[in-house]
C-alpha positions in Angstrom: 125.8 64.5 97.2 126.5 63.8 100.9 125.7 60.5 102.5 124.7 61.8 105.9 121.0 61.7 106.9 119.3 64.5 108.8 118.7 62.2 111.8 122.4 61.2 111.9 123.5 64.8 111.6 121.3 65.9 114.5 122.4 62.9 116.6 126.1 64.1 116.2 125.9 67.9 116.2 123.9 70.8 117.5 123.5 73.9 115.4 122.7 77.4 116.7 121.1 79.3 113.8 121.5 82.7 115.5 125.3 82.2 116.1 125.9 80.0 113.0 127.9 77.6 115.0 127.9 73.8 115.2 128.9 72.1 118.5 129.7 68.5 119.4 129.8 67.5 123.0 129.7 71.2 124.0 132.7 72.2 121.9 132.7 74.0 118.5 132.9 71.5 115.7 134.8 71.8 112.5 137.8 73.9 111.4 138.6 76.9 109.3 140.0 76.5 105.9 142.6 78.9 104.6 140.0 80.2 102.1 137.8 81.5 105.0 135.2 78.8 104.8 134.6 76.4 107.7 134.3 72.6 107.3 132.9 69.9 109.6 134.1 66.2 109.4 131.3 63.7 109.8 131.7 59.9 109.2 134.9 60.4 107.3 133.4 63.1 105.0 134.4 66.8 105.0 131.3 69.0 104.5 131.4 72.7 104.1 129.6 74.2 107.1 127.2 76.6 105.4 125.7 73.8 103.3 125.5 71.7 106.4 123.7 74.5 108.3 121.1 74.7 105.4 120.5 71.0 105.6 120.2 71.0 109.4 117.6 73.8 109.3 115.6 73.0 106.2 116.1 69.2 106.0 117.2 69.3 102.3 120.5 70.1 100.7 120.6 73.4 98.9 119.8 73.0 95.2 122.0 75.9 94.2 125.0 77.8 95.5 124.7 79.4 98.9 125.6 83.0 99.2 126.9 84.6 102.4 124.9 87.8 102.3 127.4 89.8 104.3 130.3 88.3 102.4 131.9 86.8 105.4 132.7 83.2 104.5 132.8 82.0 108.1 129.5 83.6 109.1 127.1 80.7 108.9 124.1 82.1 110.6 121.1 80.9 108.8 119.8 84.5 108.3 123.1 85.2 106.5 122.7 82.4 104.0 120.5 82.4 100.8 120.2 80.1 97.9 121.6 81.9 94.8 122.5 81.2 91.2 126.3 81.2 90.5 125.8 84.6 88.8 124.1 86.2 91.8 126.7 84.7 94.1 129.5 86.1 92.0 127.9 89.5 92.1 128.1 89.6 95.9 131.9 89.6 96.1 134.1 91.9 98.1 136.4 94.3 96.3 139.7 93.1 95.1 142.8 94.4 96.8 143.9 96.1 93.6 140.8 98.2 93.5 141.8 101.9 93.8 138.4 103.6 93.6 136.9 101.8 96.6 133.9 100.8 94.6 133.0 97.7 92.6 133.0 98.3 88.8 134.7 101.7 88.9 138.4 102.2 88.0 140.8 105.0 86.9 141.1 105.0 83.1 144.8 106.1 82.6 144.5 106.9 78.9 141.6 109.4 79.3 142.6 110.5 82.8 139.0 109.9 83.9 137.0 107.4 86.0 135.4 104.5 84.1 132.4 102.4 85.1 131.7 98.8 83.9 129.3 96.0 84.8 129.3 92.3 84.0 126.0 90.9 82.8 125.5 87.4 81.4 129.3 86.8 81.2 129.7 90.0 79.2 131.4 93.2 80.3 129.4 96.3 79.5 131.3 99.7 79.5 129.2 102.4 81.1 131.4 105.3 80.1 134.1 107.5 81.5 133.5 110.4 83.9 135.4 113.3 85.3 134.8 112.3 89.0 134.7 109.0 90.8 131.3 110.0 92.2 129.8 110.3 88.7 131.2 106.9 87.8 129.9 105.3 91.0 126.4 106.8 90.4 126.2 105.4 86.9 127.5 102.0 88.2 124.9 102.0 91.0 122.0 102.6 88.5 123.3 99.8 86.3 123.4 97.5 89.4 119.8 98.3 90.2 118.7 97.5 86.6 120.8 94.4 86.2 121.3 92.9 89.7 118.0 93.1 91.6 119.1 90.4 94.1 122.6 91.9 94.8 123.3 92.8 98.4 124.0 96.5 98.8 127.5 97.6 98.1 127.2 100.6 100.5 129.7 98.6 102.7 132.0 97.6 99.9 135.4 96.8 101.4 138.7 95.7 100.1 139.3 92.0 100.5 141.7 91.3 103.3 
């Protein structure tokens, strides 16, 4: 785990929980990584900003993964962060660029000429069937999400990863 103490962190940086931004001497601290996450260097150690925000606010390092609820990796407002298991964190992912349906877990099944719905539960893919319309497949997938992913953020705003 990280060596920095809470007192040391607060003596070096200020964190605005509403903006999700760390500052040092009035200037934004840290840098953006090519993967979309932000990092802050402290005492020779590079610390991912969302975990640092959690520590700054709650005084303890997160015991699990931290999930960005709105899926924006650089949005480190404390209200946008939640502790989550790896499985829940993985469920809250944006669509892949290759997704043609615009919805998670729904794809065009070329062999049948219909829309298929799938869901992953406990590292296993469950096939939910094939349907004549994308809307039918989306509805079946949505019901499966409600049953299997009670902590998943809504996918009403599913968007293709940019």
